[in-house]
PASEBA-1860 file (N, C-alpha, C; in nm, 3 decimals):
! residues 297
1> MHTPVLLK> 1.496/0.276/-6.623/1.459/0.158/-6.709/1.406/0.030/-6.632 ~ 1.522/0.007/-6.515/1.485/-0.096/-6.432/1.545/-0.074/-6.299 ~ 1.471/-0.074/-6.204/1.499/-0.070/-6.059/1.562/-0.190/-6.010 ~ 1.699/-0.185/-5.950/1.729/-0.299/-5.897/1.650/-0.338/-5.779 ~ 1.617/-0.466/-5.740/1.542/-0.492/-5.648/1.634/-0.557/-5.533 ~ 1.573/-0.507/-5.402/1.673/-0.551/-5.277/1.821/-0.506/-5.284 ~ 1.854/-0.420/-5.332/1.976/-0.389/-5.354/2.069/-0.360/-5.221 ~ 2.015/-0.309/-5.130/2.063/-0.281/-4.989/2.089/-0.456/-4.930
9> EIIEYLSP> 2.006/-0.521/-4.960/2.000/-0.656/-4.887/2.111/-0.749/-4.942 ~ 2.085/-0.713/-5.091/2.184/-0.811/-5.176/2.344/-0.763/-5.126 ~ 2.365/-0.669/-5.131/2.515/-0.593/-5.082/2.531/-0.692/-4.934 ~ 2.438/-0.656/-4.874/2.454/-0.729/-4.719/2.513/-0.845/-4.712 ~ 2.412/-0.945/-4.805/2.432/-1.110/-4.780/2.565/-1.135/-4.880 ~ 2.595/-1.074/-4.973/2.682/-1.088/-5.094/2.825/-1.024/-5.021 ~ 2.814/-0.939/-4.937/2.923/-0.872/-4.876/3.054/-0.860/-4.966 ~ 3.031/-0.791/-5.069/3.167/-0.793/-5.139/3.245/-0.690/-5.073
17> QSNENFID> 3.390/-0.750/-5.103/3.518/-0.675/-5.038/3.591/-0.648/-5.168 ~ 3.680/-0.550/-5.144/3.797/-0.514/-5.214/3.848/-0.642/-5.295 ~ 3.890/-0.631/-5.446/3.959/-0.733/-5.516/3.885/-0.877/-5.510 ~ 3.765/-0.878/-5.484/3.668/-1.025/-5.481/3.624/-1.014/-5.613 ~ 3.575/-1.133/-5.667/3.514/-1.161/-5.799/3.372/-1.213/-5.764 ~ 3.294/-1.178/-5.859/3.136/-1.190/-5.849/3.091/-1.243/-5.949 ~ 2.964/-1.313/-5.972/2.910/-1.367/-6.090/2.765/-1.313/-6.070 ~ 2.719/-1.230/-6.183/2.566/-1.202/-6.154/2.530/-1.282/-6.282
25> CTLGFTGH> 2.449/-1.380/-6.256/2.383/-1.463/-6.365/2.291/-1.412/-6.422 ~ 2.228/-1.314/-6.368/2.114/-1.239/-6.463/2.113/-1.096/-6.489 ~ 2.245/-1.046/-6.559/2.293/-0.913/-6.537/2.187/-0.813/-6.590 ~ 2.103/-0.847/-6.678/2.002/-0.756/-6.724/2.053/-0.597/-6.754 ~ 1.984/-0.508/-6.684/2.040/-0.362/-6.722/2.143/-0.338/-6.595 ~ 2.219/-0.434/-6.557/2.340/-0.385/-6.465/2.309/-0.318/-6.348 ~ 2.196/-0.331/-6.277/2.148/-0.243/-6.157/2.231/-0.297/-6.031 ~ 2.258/-0.424/-6.022/2.311/-0.486/-5.918/2.478/-0.485/-5.950
33> AKTILEKI> 2.504/-0.517/-6.087/2.654/-0.542/-6.113/2.733/-0.410/-6.078 ~ 2.653/-0.296/-6.127/2.739/-0.157/-6.086/2.784/-0.140/-5.949 ~ 2.669/-0.192/-5.850/2.725/-0.155/-5.734/2.815/-0.249/-5.669 ~ 2.808/-0.376/-5.716/2.911/-0.472/-5.685/3.055/-0.421/-5.733 ~ 3.046/-0.391/-5.848/3.184/-0.337/-5.908/3.231/-0.224/-5.829 ~ 3.175/-0.139/-5.781/3.218/-0.021/-5.691/3.279/-0.073/-5.561 ~ 3.196/-0.177/-5.490/3.245/-0.245/-5.364/3.390/-0.318/-5.392 ~ 3.398/-0.364/-5.506/3.541/-0.463/-5.533/3.647/-0.382/-5.594
41> KPNGRVLG> 3.647/-0.271/-5.599/3.779/-0.186/-5.623/3.894/-0.217/-5.567 ~ 3.998/-0.215/-5.592/4.032/-0.146/-5.747/4.059/-0.257/-5.870 ~ 4.051/-0.422/-5.812/4.095/-0.507/-5.899/3.964/-0.643/-5.908 ~ 3.885/-0.629/-5.865/3.784/-0.702/-5.838/3.697/-0.714/-5.975 ~ 3.663/-0.826/-5.987/3.584/-0.857/-6.157/3.438/-0.891/-6.117 ~ 3.364/-0.870/-6.214/3.222/-0.945/-6.226/3.216/-0.998/-6.364 ~ 3.154/-1.139/-6.353/3.109/-1.183/-6.481/2.954/-1.180/-6.478 ~ 2.923/-1.109/-6.581/2.781/-1.097/-6.606/2.710/-1.181/-6.705
49> IEWDIEKI> 2.625/-1.263/-6.678/2.542/-1.368/-6.766/2.431/-1.322/-6.805 ~ 2.388/-1.274/-6.930/2.286/-1.229/-6.991/2.225/-1.310/-7.099 ~ 2.122/-1.360/-7.096/2.041/-1.440/-7.206/2.004/-1.356/-7.332 ~ 1.954/-1.243/-7.295/1.877/-1.143/-7.379/1.975/-1.069/-7.472 ~ 2.012/-1.083/-7.586/2.113/-0.975/-7.655/2.074/-0.859/-7.673 ~ 1.944/-0.824/-7.662/1.900/-0.676/-7.678/1.928/-0.619/-7.539 ~ 1.948/-0.666/-7.425/1.994/-0.604/-7.290/2.139/-0.581/-7.296 ~ 2.196/-0.670/-7.366/2.340/-0.636/-7.350/2.375/-0.509/-7.454
57> KNQKSKIK> 2.319/-0.503/-7.545/2.334/-0.387/-7.641/2.321/-0.244/-7.560 ~ 2.239/-0.247/-7.456/2.216/-0.137/-7.371/2.317/-0.129/-7.271 ~ 2.418/-0.213/-7.238/2.501/-0.248/-7.108/2.623/-0.136/-7.114 ~ 2.704/-0.137/-7.254/2.824/-0.073/-7.246/2.794/0.074/-7.181 ~ 2.704/0.157/-7.204/2.697/0.263/-7.182/2.664/0.307/-7.025 ~ 2.622/0.181/-6.955/2.571/0.187/-6.828/2.684/0.154/-6.735 ~ 2.799/0.086/-6.780/2.915/0.034/-6.715/3.027/0.087/-6.763 ~ 3.106/0.197/-6.706/3.198/0.270/-6.750/3.351/0.186/-6.740
65> DEERIIVV> 3.348/0.119/-6.620/3.466/0.036/-6.590/3.454/-0.101/-6.650 ~ 3.481/-0.116/-6.777/3.425/-0.232/-6.857/3.551/-0.319/-6.845 ~ 3.670/-0.275/-6.801/3.792/-0.383/-6.811/3.758/-0.478/-6.709 ~ 3.672/-0.438/-6.596/3.646/-0.529/-6.475/3.518/-0.601/-6.499 ~ 3.473/-0.601/-6.590/3.341/-0.671/-6.609/3.340/-0.733/-6.750 ~ 3.294/-0.850/-6.735/3.295/-0.983/-6.878/3.160/-0.985/-6.888 ~ 3.112/-0.963/-6.993/2.953/-0.993/-7.029/2.952/-1.103/-7.135 ~ 2.858/-1.197/-7.107/2.849/-1.302/-7.193/2.700/-1.323/-7.228
73> NDSYTNLR> 2.671/-1.347/-7.333/2.548/-1.379/-7.393/2.525/-1.524/-7.387 ~ 2.433/-1.584/-7.281/2.459/-1.715/-7.258/2.326/-1.749/-7.160 ~ 2.284/-1.860/-7.148/2.199/-1.884/-7.026/2.274/-1.917/-6.921 ~ 2.228/-1.912/-6.797/2.289/-1.928/-6.684/2.279/-2.081/-6.633 ~ 2.222/-2.160/-6.724/2.226/-2.315/-6.735/2.397/-2.387/-6.745 ~ 2.445/-2.268/-6.825/2.570/-2.296/-6.863/2.678/-2.263/-6.801 ~ 2.632/-2.226/-6.673/2.708/-2.154/-6.561/2.874/-2.231/-6.547 ~ 2.887/-2.323/-6.524/3.020/-2.395/-6.506/3.061/-2.406/-6.641
81> DIVERERF> 3.046/-2.409/-6.738/3.111/-2.413/-6.894/3.158/-2.278/-6.933 ~ 3.059/-2.158/-6.848/3.124/-2.026/-6.911/3.225/-1.969/-6.805 ~ 3.239/-2.034/-6.674/3.356/-2.011/-6.590/3.452/-2.067/-6.641 ~ 3.457/-2.169/-6.687/3.568/-2.233/-6.731/3.640/-2.186/-6.864 ~ 3.535/-2.124/-6.955/3.574/-2.089/-7.090/3.630/-1.962/-7.065 ~ 3.562/-1.862/-6.963/3.620/-1.716/-6.934/3.743/-1.746/-6.856 ~ 3.777/-1.829/-6.808/3.884/-1.891/-6.701/3.860/-1.782/-6.572 ~ 3.727/-1.779/-6.552/3.689/-1.678/-6.420/3.689/-1.780/-6.294
89> YHVNGILL> 3.775/-1.766/-6.237/3.813/-1.829/-6.121/3.808/-1.762/-5.952 ~ 3.845/-1.824/-5.857/3.815/-1.770/-5.741/3.685/-1.695/-5.714 ~ 3.588/-1.745/-5.747/3.448/-1.693/-5.737/3.404/-1.642/-5.592 ~ 3.398/-1.549/-5.544/3.351/-1.509/-5.395/3.205/-1.516/-5.369 ~ 3.119/-1.479/-5.481/2.979/-1.474/-5.486/2.910/-1.478/-5.589 ~ 2.782/-1.529/-5.580/2.703/-1.530/-5.713/2.574/-1.478/-5.669 ~ 2.525/-1.420/-5.781/2.367/-1.350/-5.742/2.285/-1.428/-5.883 ~ 2.159/-1.443/-5.842/2.055/-1.478/-5.920/1.930/-1.408/-5.883
97> DLGMSSWD> 1.893/-1.315/-5.993/1.782/-1.229/-5.963/1.697/-1.295/-6.078 ~ 1.580/-1.362/-6.029/1.499/-1.462/-6.105/1.342/-1.360/-6.149 ~ 1.348/-1.239/-6.133/1.251/-1.181/-6.179/1.275/-1.084/-6.316 ~ 1.171/-1.064/-6.400/1.177/-0.976/-6.514/1.199/-0.847/-6.485 ~ 1.263/-0.771/-6.588/1.257/-0.617/-6.565/1.146/-0.538/-6.636 ~ 1.143/-0.434/-6.578/1.047/-0.341/-6.652/1.026/-0.326/-6.797 ~ 1.154/-0.340/-6.866/1.204/-0.342/-6.989/1.089/-0.456/-7.060 ~ 1.115/-0.592/-7.009/1.040/-0.679/-7.049/0.910/-0.673/-7.062
105> LEQSGRGF> 0.848/-0.609/-6.951/0.697/-0.589/-6.948/0.665/-0.465/-7.044 ~ 0.735/-0.361/-7.026/0.697/-0.251/-7.100/0.755/-0.210/-7.240 ~ 0.870/-0.266/-7.272/0.913/-0.237/-7.376/0.983/-0.336/-7.481 ~ 0.981/-0.438/-7.444/1.031/-0.550/-7.518/0.931/-0.605/-7.650 ~ 0.791/-0.556/-7.621/0.754/-0.624/-7.751/0.699/-0.758/-7.759 ~ 0.715/-0.837/-7.650/0.732/-0.995/-7.659/0.584/-1.077/-7.585 ~ 0.507/-0.959/-7.545/0.369/-1.012/-7.485/0.407/-1.083/-7.347 ~ 0.487/-1.034/-7.286/0.477/-1.046/-7.141/0.359/-0.999/-7.061
113> SFQKDEPL> 0.309/-0.877/-7.107/0.220/-0.785/-7.038/0.069/-0.840/-7.092 ~ -0.030/-0.873/-6.979/-0.150/-0.880/-7.035/-0.238/-0.733/-7.057 ~ -0.145/-0.651/-7.026/-0.220/-0.497/-7.060/-0.157/-0.438/-7.187 ~ -0.123/-0.503/-7.250/-0.060/-0.454/-7.378/-0.113/-0.569/-7.505 ~ -0.140/-0.481/-7.612/-0.175/-0.587/-7.730/-0.025/-0.621/-7.813 ~ 0.018/-0.725/-7.795/0.141/-0.773/-7.859/0.154/-0.904/-7.898 ~ 0.240/-0.952/-7.979/0.271/-1.083/-8.037/0.270/-1.192/-7.940 ~ 0.226/-1.305/-7.923/0.264/-1.391/-7.806/0.386/-1.475/-7.820
121> DMRYSKNQ> 0.456/-1.394/-7.777/0.611/-1.447/-7.779/0.665/-1.488/-7.649 ~ 0.687/-1.424/-7.557/0.715/-1.435/-7.401/0.852/-1.498/-7.416 ~ 0.970/-1.505/-7.512/1.094/-1.548/-7.498/1.188/-1.451/-7.443 ~ 1.264/-1.481/-7.344/1.357/-1.396/-7.281/1.473/-1.394/-7.387 ~ 1.483/-1.477/-7.456/1.594/-1.467/-7.551/1.547/-1.528/-7.703 ~ 1.559/-1.442/-7.796/1.520/-1.474/-7.918/1.599/-1.608/-8.004 ~ 1.694/-1.658/-7.931/1.749/-1.774/-7.993/1.683/-1.887/-7.944 ~ 1.577/-1.886/-7.872/1.510/-1.958/-7.849/1.391/-2.002/-7.964
129> DLTAQEIV> 1.351/-2.135/-7.973/1.234/-2.164/-8.054/1.113/-2.153/-8.004 ~ 1.110/-2.220/-7.897/0.945/-2.218/-7.837/0.901/-2.097/-7.807 ~ 0.768/-2.045/-7.856/0.734/-1.928/-7.794/0.562/-1.954/-7.730 ~ 0.533/-1.849/-7.671/0.404/-1.874/-7.648/0.284/-1.912/-7.729 ~ 0.278/-1.828/-7.841/0.224/-1.871/-7.934/0.188/-2.022/-7.992 ~ 0.300/-2.068/-8.004/0.319/-2.218/-8.038/0.258/-2.313/-7.916 ~ 0.265/-2.271/-7.789/0.216/-2.364/-7.690/0.045/-2.341/-7.687 ~ -0.002/-2.224/-7.722/-0.126/-2.189/-7.708/-0.209/-2.256/-7.831
137> NKWTEQKL> -0.128/-2.255/-7.952/-0.199/-2.296/-8.078/-0.155/-2.473/-8.107 ~ -0.090/-2.514/-8.017/-0.008/-2.655/-8.086/-0.032/-2.751/-7.961 ~ -0.022/-2.700/-7.826/-0.012/-2.815/-7.754/-0.156/-2.852/-7.700 ~ -0.157/-2.987/-7.647/-0.298/-3.053/-7.642/-0.357/-2.978/-7.523 ~ -0.489/-3.002/-7.512/-0.592/-2.947/-7.383/-0.528/-2.995/-7.257 ~ -0.493/-3.111/-7.251/-0.445/-3.180/-7.148/-0.320/-3.091/-7.089 ~ -0.227/-3.085/-7.192/-0.084/-3.035/-7.172/-0.090/-2.883/-7.126 ~ -0.208/-2.801/-7.166/-0.242/-2.680/-7.122/-0.264/-2.668/-7.006
145> AEIFRDYG> -0.387/-2.741/-6.965/-0.449/-2.744/-6.828/-0.348/-2.770/-6.739 ~ -0.249/-2.868/-6.768/-0.138/-2.902/-6.648/-0.026/-2.771/-6.633 ~ -0.004/-2.702/-6.738/0.099/-2.603/-6.716/0.025/-2.483/-6.647 ~ -0.135/-2.473/-6.660/-0.177/-2.345/-6.607/-0.210/-2.390/-6.468 ~ -0.205/-2.522/-6.426/-0.258/-2.546/-6.284/-0.112/-2.560/-6.231 ~ 0.011/-2.633/-6.284/0.113/-2.627/-6.240/0.190/-2.521/-6.214 ~ 0.209/-2.418/-6.307/0.287/-2.317/-6.336/0.220/-2.184/-6.265 ~ 0.088/-2.202/-6.301/0.006/-2.049/-6.269/-0.043/-2.060/-6.143
153> QERFAKNI> -0.094/-2.194/-6.112/-0.165/-2.247/-5.972/-0.330/-2.190/-6.007 ~ -0.345/-2.207/-6.140/-0.487/-2.143/-6.191/-0.603/-2.217/-6.149 ~ -0.714/-2.178/-6.075/-0.801/-2.239/-6.028/-0.888/-2.296/-6.166 ~ -0.884/-2.245/-6.236/-0.986/-2.265/-6.373/-0.888/-2.313/-6.495 ~ -0.791/-2.380/-6.451/-0.699/-2.430/-6.548/-0.786/-2.491/-6.678 ~ -0.856/-2.605/-6.623/-0.899/-2.695/-6.741/-1.016/-2.599/-6.831 ~ -1.087/-2.511/-6.755/-1.182/-2.417/-6.837/-1.094/-2.349/-6.931 ~ -1.006/-2.293/-6.904/-0.928/-2.195/-7.001/-0.861/-2.280/-7.112
161> ARKIVEVR> -0.787/-2.425/-7.066/-0.745/-2.497/-7.175/-0.859/-2.535/-7.279 ~ -0.973/-2.581/-7.227/-1.073/-2.576/-7.308/-1.111/-2.506/-7.405 ~ -1.122/-2.373/-7.359/-1.166/-2.254/-7.426/-1.070/-2.221/-7.521 ~ -0.940/-2.227/-7.510/-0.859/-2.214/-7.608/-0.837/-2.304/-7.714 ~ -0.859/-2.416/-7.694/-0.872/-2.533/-7.795/-0.985/-2.509/-7.888 ~ -1.118/-2.451/-7.813/-1.233/-2.427/-7.895/-1.202/-2.308/-7.989 ~ -1.140/-2.197/-7.911/-1.106/-2.069/-8.019/-1.030/-2.112/-8.143 ~ -0.915/-2.160/-8.093/-0.794/-2.190/-8.194/-0.834/-2.283/-8.325
169> CQQPIKTT> -0.928/-2.365/-8.307/-1.013/-2.420/-8.404/-1.058/-2.326/-8.517 ~ -1.102/-2.225/-8.476/-1.162/-2.125/-8.567/-1.074/-2.043/-8.627 ~ -1.005/-1.983/-8.537/-0.854/-1.908/-8.591/-0.750/-1.929/-8.472 ~ -0.624/-1.886/-8.543/-0.519/-1.893/-8.442/-0.521/-1.779/-8.340 ~ -0.475/-1.803/-8.211/-0.472/-1.709/-8.099/-0.320/-1.676/-8.134 ~ -0.294/-1.566/-8.172/-0.163/-1.473/-8.216/-0.119/-1.371/-8.100 ~ -0.218/-1.299/-8.039/-0.154/-1.180/-7.970/-0.233/-1.191/-7.841 ~ -0.164/-1.103/-7.731/-0.199/-1.089/-7.585/-0.344/-1.059/-7.577
177> SQLVEVIR> -0.393/-0.976/-7.641/-0.554/-0.921/-7.639/-0.637/-1.052/-7.673 ~ -0.604/-1.107/-7.781/-0.687/-1.210/-7.811/-0.675/-1.323/-7.696 ~ -0.571/-1.324/-7.639/-0.547/-1.473/-7.506/-0.630/-1.394/-7.408 ~ -0.631/-1.286/-7.354/-0.693/-1.224/-7.257/-0.838/-1.244/-7.264 ~ -0.889/-1.233/-7.394/-1.045/-1.230/-7.433/-1.068/-1.377/-7.402 ~ -1.017/-1.481/-7.447/-1.051/-1.614/-7.438/-1.040/-1.662/-7.282 ~ -0.942/-1.620/-7.216/-0.914/-1.629/-7.066/-1.055/-1.562/-6.977 ~ -1.080/-1.434/-7.025/-1.206/-1.399/-6.963/-1.304/-1.472/-6.986
185> KSFPRSYK> -1.338/-1.531/-7.102/-1.467/-1.600/-7.117/-1.462/-1.738/-7.058 ~ -1.338/-1.774/-7.015/-1.339/-1.922/-6.974/-1.399/-1.916/-6.794 ~ -1.398/-1.796/-6.730/-1.438/-1.772/-6.582/-1.606/-1.802/-6.593 ~ -1.641/-1.875/-6.498/-1.789/-1.876/-6.465/-1.840/-1.764/-6.463 ~ -1.966/-1.749/-6.490/-2.037/-1.610/-6.484/-2.054/-1.545/-6.360 ~ -2.060/-1.642/-6.250/-2.066/-1.607/-6.106/-1.957/-1.569/-6.037 ~ -1.821/-1.571/-6.142/-1.716/-1.543/-6.052/-1.683/-1.409/-6.056 ~ -1.661/-1.366/-5.926/-1.625/-1.204/-5.890/-1.498/-1.172/-5.940
193> FGRQSFAA> -1.464/-1.080/-6.016/-1.301/-1.075/-6.061/-1.256/-0.963/-5.950 ~ -1.136/-1.001/-5.873/-1.078/-0.916/-5.782/-0.970/-0.815/-5.836 ~ -0.862/-0.785/-5.743/-0.781/-0.682/-5.780/-0.676/-0.761/-5.881 ~ -0.660/-0.842/-5.876/-0.533/-0.904/-5.955/-0.626/-0.926/-6.084 ~ -0.537/-0.923/-6.202/-0.590/-0.940/-6.329/-0.645/-1.096/-6.335 ~ -0.744/-1.120/-6.392/-0.777/-1.282/-6.422/-0.695/-1.328/-6.500 ~ -0.611/-1.277/-6.612/-0.537/-1.339/-6.693/-0.372/-1.348/-6.596 ~ -0.351/-1.279/-6.520/-0.216/-1.296/-6.472/-0.171/-1.410/-6.442
201> RTFQALRI> -0.225/-1.527/-6.371/-0.180/-1.656/-6.335/-0.152/-1.732/-6.492 ~ -0.251/-1.731/-6.603/-0.218/-1.798/-6.727/-0.097/-1.734/-6.775 ~ -0.088/-1.601/-6.784/0.034/-1.541/-6.844/0.185/-1.608/-6.789 ~ 0.174/-1.587/-6.642/0.270/-1.650/-6.564/0.309/-1.797/-6.604 ~ 0.226/-1.874/-6.614/0.233/-2.009/-6.677/0.284/-2.020/-6.796 ~ 0.270/-1.964/-6.882/0.298/-1.963/-7.021/0.452/-1.910/-7.031 ~ 0.477/-1.798/-6.971/0.625/-1.733/-6.936/0.730/-1.840/-6.885 ~ 0.690/-1.904/-6.799/0.741/-2.024/-6.718/0.775/-2.129/-6.831
209> AVNSELEN> 0.683/-2.167/-6.893/0.680/-2.272/-6.977/0.774/-2.270/-7.119 ~ 0.774/-2.119/-7.146/0.828/-2.091/-7.273/0.976/-2.078/-7.220 ~ 1.019/-2.045/-7.114/1.177/-2.004/-7.064/1.214/-2.151/-7.006 ~ 1.152/-2.241/-6.965/1.190/-2.359/-6.893/1.232/-2.306/-6.744 ~ 1.166/-2.202/-6.700/1.222/-2.119/-6.600/1.262/-2.220/-6.457 ~ 1.167/-2.318/-6.428/1.208/-2.388/-6.309/1.283/-2.494/-6.327 ~ 1.277/-2.561/-6.460/1.396/-2.640/-6.475/1.519/-2.591/-6.481 ~ 1.549/-2.468/-6.551/1.669/-2.394/-6.554/1.717/-2.374/-6.428
217> LKIVLPQA> 1.631/-2.328/-6.329/1.695/-2.297/-6.180/1.740/-2.404/-6.128 ~ 1.688/-2.523/-6.132/1.720/-2.654/-6.095/1.854/-2.701/-6.165 ~ 1.871/-2.664/-6.262/1.992/-2.693/-6.333/2.111/-2.625/-6.286 ~ 2.082/-2.467/-6.248/2.222/-2.373/-6.217/2.252/-2.403/-6.096 ~ 2.136/-2.436/-5.973/2.202/-2.400/-5.843/2.301/-2.499/-5.816 ~ 2.300/-2.639/-5.861/2.417/-2.699/-5.819/2.549/-2.638/-5.879 ~ 2.553/-2.579/-5.993/2.678/-2.542/-6.065/2.707/-2.413/-5.980 ~ 2.628/-2.350/-5.916/2.675/-2.215/-5.870/2.753/-2.270/-5.736
225> VQVLEKGG> 2.686/-2.376/-5.641/2.751/-2.404/-5.559/2.919/-2.478/-5.589 ~ 2.898/-2.534/-5.707/3.060/-2.573/-5.761/3.164/-2.490/-5.778 ~ 3.113/-2.384/-5.849/3.213/-2.283/-5.883/3.268/-2.205/-5.769 ~ 3.161/-2.176/-5.652/3.201/-2.108/-5.534/3.332/-2.137/-5.497 ~ 3.418/-2.020/-5.424/3.510/-2.065/-5.343/3.472/-2.086/-5.205 ~ 3.554/-2.160/-5.114/3.508/-2.179/-4.972/3.496/-2.024/-4.929 ~ 3.389/-2.016/-4.849/3.325/-1.885/-4.774/3.273/-1.792/-4.895 ~ 3.245/-1.835/-5.020/3.170/-1.769/-5.098/3.033/-1.765/-5.085
233> RLVIISFH> 2.961/-1.658/-5.101/2.812/-1.632/-5.081/2.720/-1.660/-5.232 ~ 2.632/-1.716/-5.203/2.524/-1.734/-5.297/2.383/-1.673/-5.250 ~ 2.337/-1.593/-5.356/2.219/-1.512/-5.323/2.147/-1.537/-5.419 ~ 2.001/-1.554/-5.376/1.919/-1.578/-5.488/1.766/-1.498/-5.463 ~ 1.715/-1.420/-5.550/1.615/-1.351/-5.544/1.499/-1.436/-5.602 ~ 1.387/-1.475/-5.561/1.272/-1.516/-5.650/1.145/-1.473/-5.628 ~ 1.050/-1.465/-5.724/0.930/-1.391/-5.718/0.802/-1.459/-5.744 ~ 0.784/-1.588/-5.701/0.649/-1.652/-5.696/0.739/-1.788/-5.611
241> SLEDRIVK> 0.610/-1.825/-5.533/0.618/-1.951/-5.471/0.682/-2.081/-5.531 ~ 0.657/-2.102/-5.650/0.731/-2.208/-5.705/0.882/-2.223/-5.706 ~ 0.925/-2.079/-5.750/1.075/-2.064/-5.767/1.127/-2.066/-5.594 ~ 1.068/-2.008/-5.526/1.127/-1.983/-5.377/1.108/-2.137/-5.298 ~ 1.018/-2.220/-5.356/1.011/-2.368/-5.308/1.137/-2.446/-5.351 ~ 1.157/-2.423/-5.465/1.310/-2.471/-5.517/1.411/-2.430/-5.465 ~ 1.471/-2.321/-5.433/1.521/-2.274/-5.378/1.560/-2.298/-5.218 ~ 1.463/-2.297/-5.151/1.435/-2.314/-5.011/1.468/-2.479/-4.999
249> NFLKEEQQ> 1.408/-2.562/-5.062/1.462/-2.709/-5.055/1.613/-2.728/-5.097 ~ 1.664/-2.667/-5.193/1.793/-2.704/-5.244/1.902/-2.648/-5.146 ~ 1.865/-2.523/-5.098/1.944/-2.463/-4.963/1.952/-2.563/-4.851 ~ 1.848/-2.625/-4.786/1.811/-2.707/-4.700/1.894/-2.847/-4.735 ~ 1.901/-2.901/-4.825/1.948/-3.031/-4.887/2.100/-2.980/-4.873 ~ 2.166/-2.902/-4.915/2.288/-2.863/-4.923/2.355/-2.837/-4.782 ~ 2.266/-2.758/-4.711/2.338/-2.765/-4.560/2.312/-2.895/-4.478 ~ 2.227/-2.991/-4.518/2.248/-3.132/-4.466/2.354/-3.210/-4.526
257> KNTLKILT> 2.407/-3.166/-4.629/2.536/-3.210/-4.666/2.647/-3.161/-4.638 ~ 2.626/-3.041/-4.526/2.733/-2.972/-4.493/2.825/-2.918/-4.607 ~ 2.735/-2.891/-4.728/2.821/-2.804/-4.820/2.802/-2.634/-4.804 ~ 2.682/-2.621/-4.783/2.643/-2.465/-4.756/2.596/-2.452/-4.600 ~ 2.591/-2.330/-4.553/2.536/-2.280/-4.444/2.436/-2.181/-4.486 ~ 2.294/-2.203/-4.452/2.196/-2.108/-4.494/2.197/-1.969/-4.418 ~ 2.214/-1.869/-4.429/2.219/-1.722/-4.405/2.081/-1.635/-4.345 ~ 2.000/-1.717/-4.420/1.879/-1.636/-4.409/1.762/-1.744/-4.335
265> KKPITASL> 1.726/-1.726/-4.215/1.641/-1.846/-4.171/1.492/-1.808/-4.233 ~ 1.451/-1.714/-4.286/1.347/-1.678/-4.352/1.370/-1.598/-4.471 ~ 1.278/-1.582/-4.559/1.326/-1.520/-4.661/1.334/-1.367/-4.649 ~ 1.431/-1.289/-4.702/1.426/-1.144/-4.689/1.319/-1.090/-4.786 ~ 1.237/-0.997/-4.749/1.142/-0.930/-4.837/1.161/-0.773/-4.847 ~ 1.114/-0.722/-4.942/1.138/-0.574/-4.949/1.067/-0.485/-4.831 ~ 1.153/-0.348/-4.779/1.088/-0.285/-4.696/0.944/-0.216/-4.759 ~ 0.861/-0.155/-4.659/0.723/-0.094/-4.717/0.787/0.033/-4.805
273> AEIKENPR> 0.912/0.092/-4.776/0.937/0.216/-4.840/0.987/0.169/-5.010 ~ 1.066/0.068/-5.006/1.093/-0.002/-5.113/0.955/-0.027/-5.215 ~ 0.863/-0.118/-5.144/0.731/-0.150/-5.219/0.673/-0.031/-5.281 ~ 0.656/0.066/-5.189/0.602/0.225/-5.242/0.671/0.270/-5.364 ~ 0.810/0.240/-5.373/0.901/0.324/-5.484/0.904/0.239/-5.567 ~ 0.898/0.095/-5.583/0.892/0.001/-5.684/0.781/-0.114/-5.665 ~ 0.677/-0.082/-5.645/0.549/-0.200/-5.633/0.585/-0.329/-5.692 ~ 0.677/-0.353/-5.806/0.697/-0.487/-5.849/0.769/-0.565/-5.757
281> CRSAKLRA> 0.842/-0.513/-5.660/0.926/-0.585/-5.562/0.861/-0.648/-5.448 ~ 0.707/-0.625/-5.434/0.654/-0.674/-5.334/0.635/-0.847/-5.310 ~ 0.665/-0.889/-5.432/0.677/-1.054/-5.423/0.814/-1.077/-5.421 ~ 0.922/-1.026/-5.403/1.052/-1.066/-5.404/1.072/-1.129/-5.276 ~ 1.143/-1.228/-5.274/1.194/-1.297/-5.161/1.350/-1.343/-5.171 ~ 1.442/-1.291/-5.092/1.574/-1.300/-5.106/1.631/-1.430/-5.003 ~ 1.694/-1.536/-5.051/1.755/-1.631/-4.987/1.900/-1.634/-5.002 ~ 1.984/-1.680/-4.886/2.129/-1.664/-4.915/2.202/-1.773/-4.823
289> AVKLNHSI> 2.315/-1.800/-4.872/2.377/-1.913/-4.798/2.553/-1.884/-4.836 ~ 2.637/-1.944/-4.747/2.777/-1.935/-4.783/2.845/-2.079/-4.792 ~ 2.930/-2.100/-4.891/2.989/-2.245/-4.897/3.075/-2.262/-4.795 ~ 3.084/-2.408/-4.751/3.162/-2.437/-4.654/3.273/-2.510/-4.683 ~ 3.283/-2.555/-4.800/3.389/-2.674/-4.843/3.467/-2.590/-4.967 ~ 3.562/-2.666/-5.016/3.652/-2.593/-5.138/3.587/-2.625/-5.258 ~ 3.594/-2.544/-5.377/3.563/-2.560/-5.483/3.595/-2.669/-5.542 ~ 3.497/-2.713/-5.665/3.535/-2.842/-5.740/3.557/-2.772/-5.884
297> T> 3.706/-2.806/-5.916/3.735/-2.737/-6.027/3.790/-2.863/-6.126
END
């Protein structure tokens, strides 16, 4: 279903030891959590946070040792509250894997992929109100252009926003295939389409906007530092430059405050062998740090 990215490197930098406690803020299909649980036997525990209830329904069969894992259906933006609610203290490591799973793209039916004809949803959790369809059909041309430019780094952001507004005046844009066609018609006739899909950047921008991905990352990082024990490790995997920049700057600022020590001078990337086996990991970047002072409780 979902191949865990950079598993070997995550274990190296989290360095889980017997009887330690860890938090997986993006539990997904438990690929990373299962390995961590194995390393922290016999009494170490994992707190797994997962926003999508559909993924949680698939997890019990994947983790046999349920007594040592607590699964919470919530957003990691509420990390500190979750830790206090579950009384999950003495946290030795925290993992944030910011990538979407193969299931999101291939089986969720929520319109994450521009290669499928699905409703324009793009919510990681159906408890959210905002959908990609609402953004595409209701946001102003200026706002659309801004998110395509800022979140998708799309060169033709204004063209695409203008075309969307033009088309939606005639009929609502409800599916991914409709949107892909609108995007295609937004490019100049002289434009030569390359290997990357012309729709990729727009879809990325919409997904980020729907799920408040960059804002949520900024919210969770300080909380992660707060709940870690002294000597606890923080590992974050990002998948595009916007996320990586936030993580990089945050870790640098914390190191300057003598709160964290950065363990990765440069981001760790997947090996050629892993990329060959799992092409989606080619953009993954891992950064890690260790906490230098005591927890705030």
